[in-house]
Each structure stands twice: as C-alpha cells, then as structure tokens.
VEXLO-424442 format. One record per residue (C-alpha): residue number from 1; residue in three letters; x, y, z. Coordinates in pm, whole numbers, plus 50000, padded with zeros to 5 digits. Example, Ala and Ser with C-alpha at 12.3 -4.5 7.8 and 13.67 -1.06 7.14 Angstrom:
// residues 2
<pt num="1" residu="Ala" u="51230" v="49550" w="50780"/>
<pt num="2" residu="Ser" u="51367" v="49894" w="50714"/>
END
This chain:
// residues 262
<pt num="1" residu="Met" u="71297" v="85127" w="41447"/>
<pt num="2" residu="Thr" u="71388" v="85262" w="41128"/>
<pt num="3" residu="Met" u="71440" v="85647" w="41072"/>
<pt num="4" residu="Ile" u="71137" v="85667" w="40836"/>
<pt num="5" residu="Lys" u="70898" v="85488" w="41112"/>
<pt num="6" residu="Phe" u="71061" v="85735" w="41376"/>
<pt num="7" residu="Lys" u="70987" v="86042" w="41167"/>
<pt num="8" residu="Tyr" u="70624" v="85914" w="41099"/>
<pt num="9" residu="Tyr" u="70563" v="85877" w="41471"/>
<pt num="10" residu="Ile" u="70727" v="86210" w="41558"/>
<pt num="11" residu="Ala" u="70492" v="86398" w="41305"/>
<pt num="12" residu="Arg" u="70170" v="86215" w="41451"/>
<pt num="13" residu="Phe" u="70285" v="86311" w="41780"/>
<pt num="14" residu="Leu" u="70309" v="86672" w="41678"/>
<pt num="15" residu="Lys" u="69978" v="86658" w="41518"/>
<pt num="16" residu="Leu" u="69800" v="86533" w="41814"/>
<pt num="17" residu="Phe" u="69986" v="86763" w="42043"/>
<pt num="18" residu="Ala" u="69890" v="87071" w="41828"/>
<pt num="19" residu="Ala" u="69521" v="86946" w="41835"/>
<pt num="20" residu="Ala" u="69513" v="86880" w="42207"/>
<pt num="21" residu="Thr" u="69659" v="87236" w="42257"/>
<pt num="22" residu="Ile" u="69390" v="87412" w="42070"/>
<pt num="23" residu="Ile" u="69118" v="87187" w="42238"/>
<pt num="24" residu="Val" u="69258" v="87302" w="42578"/>
<pt num="25" residu="Phe" u="69337" v="87661" w="42511"/>
<pt num="26" residu="Leu" u="69056" v="87789" w="42254"/>
<pt num="27" residu="Pro" u="68788" v="87805" w="42531"/>
<pt num="28" residu="Leu" u="69038" v="88031" w="42749"/>
<pt num="29" residu="Phe" u="69111" v="88250" w="42456"/>
<pt num="30" residu="Ala" u="68719" v="88280" w="42403"/>
<pt num="31" residu="Val" u="68671" v="88385" w="42764"/>
<pt num="32" residu="Tyr" u="68976" v="88611" w="42763"/>
<pt num="33" residu="Ser" u="68831" v="88787" w="42450"/>
<pt num="34" residu="Ala" u="68485" v="88815" w="42600"/>
<pt num="35" residu="Thr" u="68617" v="88977" w="42904"/>
<pt num="36" residu="Leu" u="68822" v="89232" w="42698"/>
<pt num="37" residu="Ser" u="68511" v="89323" w="42476"/>
<pt num="38" residu="Gly" u="68317" v="89367" w="42785"/>
<pt num="39" residu="Thr" u="68569" v="89630" w="42935"/>
<pt num="40" residu="Glu" u="68476" v="89989" w="42902"/>
<pt num="41" residu="Pro" u="68765" v="90187" w="42731"/>
<pt num="42" residu="Glu" u="68919" v="90475" w="42915"/>
<pt num="43" residu="Phe" u="68832" v="90828" w="42833"/>
<pt num="44" residu="Ser" u="69193" v="90888" w="42738"/>
<pt num="45" residu="Glu" u="69193" v="90613" w="42498"/>
<pt num="46" residu="Met" u="68866" v="90741" w="42315"/>
<pt num="47" residu="Glu" u="68972" v="91133" w="42305"/>
<pt num="48" residu="Ser" u="69347" v="91129" w="42288"/>
<pt num="49" residu="Lys" u="69439" v="91150" w="41908"/>
<pt num="50" residu="Asn" u="69163" v="90884" w="41826"/>
<pt num="51" residu="Tyr" u="69087" v="90975" w="41463"/>
<pt num="52" residu="Ser" u="68893" v="90764" w="41231"/>
<pt num="53" residu="Lys" u="69088" v="90554" w="40981"/>
<pt num="54" residu="Ile" u="68810" v="90542" w="40709"/>
<pt num="55" residu="Tyr" u="68934" v="90845" w="40551"/>
<pt num="56" residu="Pro" u="69236" v="90904" w="40299"/>
<pt num="57" residu="Val" u="69553" v="90954" w="40479"/>
<pt num="58" residu="Ser" u="69578" v="91321" w="40393"/>
<pt num="59" residu="Tyr" u="69217" v="91390" w="40520"/>
<pt num="60" residu="Gln" u="69329" v="91213" w="40835"/>
<pt num="61" residu="Arg" u="69610" v="91462" w="40847"/>
<pt num="62" residu="Ala" u="69361" v="91758" w="40815"/>
<pt num="63" residu="Ile" u="69155" v="91631" w="41104"/>
<pt num="64" residu="Lys" u="69465" v="91583" w="41326"/>
<pt num="65" residu="Lys" u="69566" v="91957" w="41244"/>
<pt num="66" residu="Ser" u="69236" v="92111" w="41287"/>
<pt num="67" residu="Arg" u="69177" v="91928" w="41625"/>
<pt num="68" residu="Glu" u="69541" v="91962" w="41757"/>
<pt num="69" residu="Ser" u="69581" v="92335" w="41668"/>
<pt num="70" residu="Ala" u="69245" v="92447" w="41822"/>
<pt num="71" residu="Val" u="69242" v="92642" w="42143"/>
<pt num="72" residu="Lys" u="68949" v="92820" w="42340"/>
<pt num="73" residu="Val" u="68999" v="93204" w="42337"/>
<pt num="74" residu="Val" u="68834" v="93379" w="42646"/>
<pt num="75" residu="Ser" u="68805" v="93758" w="42675"/>
<pt num="76" residu="Leu" u="68664" v="93970" w="42943"/>
<pt num="77" residu="Gly" u="68509" v="94286" w="42912"/>
<pt num="78" residu="Pro" u="68544" v="94624" w="43105"/>
<pt num="79" residu="Glu" u="68234" v="94546" w="43301"/>
<pt num="80" residu="Pro" u="68230" v="94269" w="43574"/>
<pt num="81" residu="Gly" u="68065" v="93944" w="43445"/>
<pt num="82" residu="Tyr" u="68098" v="94047" w="43064"/>
<pt num="83" residu="Phe" u="68300" v="93805" w="42876"/>
<pt num="84" residu="Ser" u="68310" v="93625" w="42525"/>
<pt num="85" residu="Ser" u="68422" v="93275" w="42436"/>
<pt num="86" residu="Ala" u="68545" v="93194" w="42082"/>
<pt num="87" residu="Thr" u="68806" v="92956" w="41917"/>
<pt num="88" residu="Gly" u="69144" v="93017" w="41771"/>
<pt num="89" residu="Thr" u="69402" v="92835" w="41565"/>
<pt num="90" residu="Tyr" u="69747" v="92798" w="41739"/>
<pt num="91" residu="Phe" u="70029" v="92850" w="41504"/>
<pt num="92" residu="Lys" u="70410" v="92895" w="41522"/>
<pt num="93" residu="Ala" u="70641" v="93136" w="41304"/>
<pt num="94" residu="Tyr" u="71011" v="93181" w="41379"/>
<pt num="95" residu="Asp" u="71000" v="92990" w="41700"/>
<pt num="96" residu="Lys" u="70736" v="93235" w="41833"/>
<pt num="97" residu="Tyr" u="70375" v="93118" w="41924"/>
<pt num="98" residu="Phe" u="70071" v="93275" w="41791"/>
<pt num="99" residu="Val" u="69677" v="93221" w="41774"/>
<pt num="100" residu="Val" u="69460" v="93357" w="41496"/>
<pt num="101" residu="Thr" u="69092" v="93417" w="41583"/>
<pt num="102" residu="Val" u="68792" v="93655" w="41525"/>
<pt num="103" residu="Met" u="68818" v="94014" w="41633"/>
<pt num="104" residu="His" u="68464" v="94017" w="41740"/>
<pt num="105" residu="Gly" u="68559" v="93758" w="42015"/>
<pt num="106" residu="Leu" u="68783" v="94006" w="42183"/>
<pt num="107" residu="Gln" u="68598" v="94211" w="42435"/>
<pt num="108" residu="Gly" u="68892" v="94401" w="42608"/>
<pt num="109" residu="Pro" u="69266" v="94457" w="42596"/>
<pt num="110" residu="Cys" u="69523" v="94184" w="42577"/>
<pt num="111" residu="Ala" u="69560" v="94159" w="42958"/>
<pt num="112" residu="Phe" u="69182" v="94050" w="42976"/>
<pt num="113" residu="Thr" u="69234" v="93772" w="42706"/>
<pt num="114" residu="Thr" u="69349" v="93428" w="42760"/>
<pt num="115" residu="Leu" u="69413" v="93121" w="42569"/>
<pt num="116" residu="Val" u="69270" v="92784" w="42733"/>
<pt num="117" residu="His" u="69325" v="92425" w="42662"/>
<pt num="118" residu="Asn" u="69256" v="92123" w="42911"/>
<pt num="119" residu="Glu" u="69168" v="92393" w="43173"/>
<pt num="120" residu="Glu" u="69506" v="92539" w="43163"/>
<pt num="121" residu="Val" u="69535" v="92923" w="43108"/>
<pt num="122" residu="Tyr" u="69786" v="93089" w="42888"/>
<pt num="123" residu="Pro" u="69836" v="93481" w="42870"/>
<pt num="124" residu="Cys" u="69810" v="93701" w="42583"/>
<pt num="125" residu="Leu" u="70127" v="93863" w="42553"/>
<pt num="126" residu="Lys" u="70044" v="94106" w="42282"/>
<pt num="127" residu="Tyr" u="69790" v="94180" w="42017"/>
<pt num="128" residu="Ile" u="70000" v="94169" w="41680"/>
<pt num="129" residu="Thr" u="69712" v="94247" w="41460"/>
<pt num="130" residu="Ile" u="69353" v="94355" w="41498"/>
<pt num="131" residu="Asp" u="69154" v="94406" w="41175"/>
<pt num="132" residu="Pro" u="68788" v="94510" w="41218"/>
<pt num="133" residu="Asp" u="68727" v="94504" w="40842"/>
<pt num="134" residu="Leu" u="68820" v="94161" w="40803"/>
<pt num="135" residu="Asp" u="68719" v="94050" w="41169"/>
<pt num="136" residu="Tyr" u="69034" v="93884" w="41261"/>
<pt num="137" residu="Ala" u="69313" v="93920" w="41522"/>
<pt num="138" residu="Ile" u="69650" v="93759" w="41558"/>
<pt num="139" residu="Ile" u="69758" v="93726" w="41929"/>
<pt num="140" residu="Gln" u="70106" v="93645" w="42064"/>
<pt num="141" residu="Thr" u="70105" v="93382" w="42323"/>
<pt num="142" residu="Glu" u="70351" v="93128" w="42524"/>
<pt num="143" residu="Gln" u="70400" v="92760" w="42423"/>
<pt num="144" residu="Ile" u="70097" v="92571" w="42489"/>
<pt num="145" residu="Ala" u="70119" v="92229" w="42640"/>
<pt num="146" residu="Gly" u="69911" v="91942" w="42455"/>
<pt num="147" residu="Arg" u="69881" v="92165" w="42138"/>
<pt num="148" residu="Glu" u="70041" v="92126" w="41797"/>
<pt num="149" residu="Pro" u="70091" v="92437" w="41625"/>
<pt num="150" residu="Ile" u="70053" v="92475" w="41252"/>
<pt num="151" residu="Ser" u="70331" v="92635" w="41060"/>
<pt num="152" residu="Ile" u="70285" v="92965" w="40874"/>
<pt num="153" residu="Pro" u="70341" v="92996" w="40602"/>
<pt num="154" residu="Arg" u="70407" v="92624" w="40537"/>
<pt num="155" residu="Asp" u="70065" v="92519" w="40609"/>
<pt num="156" residu="Leu" u="69887" v="92779" w="40381"/>
<pt num="157" residu="Pro" u="69821" v="92681" w="40019"/>
<pt num="158" residu="Arg" u="70058" v="92815" w="39769"/>
<pt num="159" residu="Lys" u="70008" v="92953" w="39398"/>
<pt num="160" residu="Thr" u="69748" v="92717" w="39225"/>
<pt num="161" residu="Gln" u="69702" v="92526" w="39561"/>
<pt num="162" residu="Trp" u="69447" v="92825" w="39652"/>
<pt num="163" residu="Arg" u="69237" v="92737" w="39354"/>
<pt num="164" residu="Tyr" u="69204" v="92367" w="39467"/>
<pt num="165" residu="Ala" u="69135" v="92475" w="39816"/>
<pt num="166" residu="Tyr" u="68839" v="92706" w="39728"/>
<pt num="167" residu="Ser" u="68697" v="92464" w="39470"/>
<pt num="168" residu="Val" u="68322" v="92408" w="39501"/>
<pt num="169" residu="Leu" u="68242" v="92071" w="39700"/>
<pt num="170" residu="Asn" u="68595" v="92045" w="39813"/>
<pt num="171" residu="Lys" u="68570" v="91872" w="40143"/>
<pt num="172" residu="Val" u="68685" v="92088" w="40460"/>
<pt num="173" residu="Val" u="68707" v="92035" w="40835"/>
<pt num="174" residu="Tyr" u="68711" v="92254" w="41134"/>
<pt num="175" residu="Ser" u="68730" v="92203" w="41501"/>
<pt num="176" residu="Gly" u="68613" v="92451" w="41772"/>
<pt num="177" residu="Tyr" u="68442" v="92502" w="42108"/>
<pt num="178" residu="Pro" u="68057" v="92576" w="42056"/>
<pt num="179" residu="Asn" u="67855" v="92666" w="42329"/>
<pt num="180" residu="Thr" u="68155" v="92596" w="42555"/>
<pt num="181" residu="Ile" u="68078" v="92221" w="42548"/>
<pt num="182" residu="Gly" u="68403" v="92120" w="42470"/>
<pt num="183" residu="Leu" u="68615" v="92063" w="42134"/>
<pt num="184" residu="Leu" u="68416" v="91910" w="41863"/>
<pt num="185" residu="Thr" u="68533" v="91847" w="41499"/>
<pt num="186" residu="Ile" u="68288" v="91923" w="41231"/>
<pt num="187" residu="Glu" u="68315" v="91855" w="40852"/>
<pt num="188" residu="Gly" u="68187" v="92022" w="40552"/>
<pt num="189" residu="Thr" u="68200" v="92120" w="40204"/>
<pt num="190" residu="Ile" u="68273" v="92466" w="40005"/>
<pt num="191" residu="Ala" u="67911" v="92553" w="39875"/>
<pt num="192" residu="Gly" u="67989" v="92896" w="39700"/>
<pt num="193" residu="Phe" u="68145" v="93242" w="39736"/>
<pt num="194" residu="Gly" u="68034" v="93564" w="39878"/>
<pt num="195" residu="Gly" u="68208" v="93778" w="39640"/>
<pt num="196" residu="Thr" u="68575" v="93787" w="39741"/>
<pt num="197" residu="Gln" u="68507" v="93860" w="40103"/>
<pt num="198" residu="Tyr" u="68355" v="93508" w="40213"/>
<pt num="199" residu="Leu" u="68357" v="93137" w="40125"/>
<pt num="200" residu="Tyr" u="68020" v="92954" w="40190"/>
<pt num="201" residu="Met" u="68051" v="92633" w="40381"/>
<pt num="202" residu="Asn" u="67777" v="92360" w="40386"/>
<pt num="203" residu="Ser" u="67801" v="92270" w="40754"/>
<pt num="204" residu="Tyr" u="67718" v="92389" w="41104"/>
<pt num="205" residu="Ala" u="67824" v="92633" w="41349"/>
<pt num="206" residu="Trp" u="67734" v="92783" w="41680"/>
<pt num="207" residu="Ser" u="67810" v="93052" w="41926"/>
<pt num="208" residu="Gly" u="68173" v="92965" w="42035"/>
<pt num="209" residu="Ser" u="68260" v="92846" w="41693"/>
<pt num="210" residu="Ser" u="68380" v="93168" w="41561"/>
<pt num="211" residu="Gly" u="68750" v="93201" w="41485"/>
<pt num="212" residu="Ser" u="68775" v="92815" w="41433"/>
<pt num="213" residu="Gly" u="69024" v="92734" w="41154"/>
<pt num="214" residu="Val" u="68905" v="92565" w="40846"/>
<pt num="215" residu="Phe" u="69136" v="92319" w="40678"/>
<pt num="216" residu="Asp" u="69112" v="92157" w="40321"/>
<pt num="217" residu="Ala" u="69117" v="91793" w="40253"/>
<pt num="218" residu="Lys" u="69508" v="91826" w="40211"/>
<pt num="219" residu="Gly" u="69537" v="91967" w="40546"/>
<pt num="220" residu="Arg" u="69602" v="92314" w="40455"/>
<pt num="221" residu="Tyr" u="69467" v="92623" w="40652"/>
<pt num="222" residu="Ile" u="69220" v="92801" w="40435"/>
<pt num="223" residu="Gly" u="69040" v="93029" w="40644"/>
<pt num="224" residu="Tyr" u="68843" v="93090" w="40984"/>
<pt num="225" residu="Val" u="68469" v="93055" w="41063"/>
<pt num="226" residu="Val" u="68308" v="93409" w="41106"/>
<pt num="227" residu="Ala" u="67933" v="93345" w="41142"/>
<pt num="228" residu="Ile" u="67631" v="93152" w="41012"/>
<pt num="229" residu="Asp" u="67428" v="93306" w="40724"/>
<pt num="230" residu="Val" u="67138" v="93537" w="40796"/>
<pt num="231" residu="Gly" u="66930" v="93583" w="40479"/>
<pt num="232" residu="Ala" u="66656" v="93841" w="40412"/>
<pt num="233" residu="Thr" u="66302" v="93654" w="40285"/>
<pt num="234" residu="Glu" u="65941" v="93781" w="40258"/>
<pt num="235" residu="Phe" u="65887" v="93670" w="40617"/>
<pt num="236" residu="Gly" u="66169" v="93867" w="40765"/>
<pt num="237" residu="Pro" u="66541" v="93754" w="40828"/>
<pt num="238" residu="Gln" u="66609" v="93377" w="40807"/>
<pt num="239" residu="Val" u="66892" v="93216" w="40998"/>
<pt num="240" residu="Leu" u="67056" v="92946" w="40757"/>
<pt num="241" residu="Gln" u="67204" v="92724" w="41026"/>
<pt num="242" residu="Asn" u="67386" v="92514" w="40769"/>
<pt num="243" residu="Val" u="67559" v="92799" w="40584"/>
<pt num="244" residu="Val" u="67867" v="92898" w="40752"/>
<pt num="245" residu="Leu" u="68052" v="93207" w="40648"/>
<pt num="246" residu="Val" u="68435" v="93154" w="40618"/>
<pt num="247" residu="Ala" u="68675" v="93431" w="40586"/>
<pt num="248" residu="Pro" u="68941" v="93321" w="40330"/>
<pt num="249" residu="Ala" u="69325" v="93285" w="40492"/>
<pt num="250" residu="His" u="69482" v="93477" w="40207"/>
<pt num="251" residu="Lys" u="69310" v="93787" w="40327"/>
<pt num="252" residu="Ile" u="69495" v="93777" w="40653"/>
<pt num="253" residu="Asp" u="69818" v="93996" w="40673"/>
<pt num="254" residu="Trp" u="70078" v="93741" w="40765"/>
<pt num="255" residu="Ser" u="70370" v="93984" w="40718"/>
<pt num="256" residu="Arg" u="70368" v="94058" w="41089"/>
<pt num="257" residu="Val" u="70454" v="93712" w="41175"/>
<pt num="258" residu="Ile" u="70644" v="93561" w="40884"/>
<pt num="259" residu="Thr" u="70895" v="93809" w="40912"/>
<pt num="260" residu="Glu" u="71090" v="93746" w="41246"/>
<pt num="261" residu="Pro" u="70917" v="93950" w="41524"/>
<pt num="262" residu="Asn" u="71133" v="94185" w="41767"/>
END
C-alpha cells in the first residue's frame, strides 16, 4: 500500500469515526441538556450577586454598590413595642465603619438602634451626627459580614461630576427594605429639583425605604431617600407615589468621618 492510499484510508476512517461519535453521543447530550433545563436553580444562585448583564458595565457597578452596601436600620422607641425600620448605606472611612440613614428612622438612643443583614444584628457604637434639618444621621458600627462598604469620599461625585450626577433624566438606582419584605433594588431617573433642598426622583418608594442610598449611573453615591411627595390639590392632599424626595449627598457634613475619628 502506498503512502498516499494509507493517508486516504486514515482520513476516511477519522471522518466515519467522527460521524459515528456524533450519532451516538448527540442524543445523550440532548437528554443531559433537557435534564439541566428542568432543574430548579438554588435560591443562593438567584440572589447572590446575580445582576443583569443587559446594562453598561458602569451601571452594573452602580447596581452592585447599591445592593451590597444596603443594610436595615431598626430602632426601638422608649415605649415597649414601639420601633421603626429604615434603610441605611454602609460605608468605610479611615478603616472604621459607618451607616448613613435618615434621622426620622431613629426612635431612641444608640443603645436601642441596630443594623441588620441576613438576620445578623450589629450594634450602634455611636451616633456620629444627627441632623434634624437635613434629616440624616451617621452611625458608627462594626464591620458587617456579607456587606461591601462604599468608600467616603472616593465614591462621592467630585467637582463637575456633581452637575452630571444631578442632571435631569440621569438614570439612578437605590436598594432598600420597603415594608420589611426584604432587600429590593429599584431604578429611576432624576425628574427635577425642589430648590436646593431636594432632588425629585421618578421612581417608587414605600415605608422602610427611607434612608436608602441613591447612586447615579456611574456608581457614585448622590443622596438618600427621604419620602414620597405629597402635594396639595383642589381635592386635598395628594400622594404622588412615583415622585420620591432625595436629599443630595453634598448636603451631608462628612467632615466627622473623613478626618480620622478618635
């Protein structure tokens, strides 16, 4: 047998072998694929860092920061059975850990306030700042397992970035604990301004969402949810459920945390 014929028969054999392999194993692959598609995903697979990939990378990063820095804030009042539940944003400055939230979510002293994530409870170590005029509070706490703190001041807009962050119809996102049903992530857009005091966000918020950190499309912390809008009409007060009041982050006095605390 010449070398040319030998190569010819080897090539034919390999083609026949490949065809036979496909015929034998293709049905097995189909069965395996069908089995996988019929398997229910684990909850941990759905919930843990499972973010949509349809958005630009910068917005995916904003969603991640929003969701992974959100904590529930539970504060007990002076009377038994009296408490409130709000949302806060977990952040880090000079290797210490803090949560910024709304002041109206605090019903009692630091000793009666806790931060909650995955049913684990973390104490309030100190109220760093309580501002009744701007309705915010900064709470010092311990490192919270399973949460990724944002960094202050690195994750705040700088100089001309503020103008972009607050531009009308800029896409924003926040995560919170409305109605104590668990962590939800909600998107929206900047709709307008309430003077210099508030931003109006076209989105939705419910009881428990107060204090949620609002992030712009670049992943920068630009403010916190305060309330939904209530306007006066000829028929009386009207709740505008899709108009959310956001206090701008540049109003917060960060000096108590961006200078190293004692």
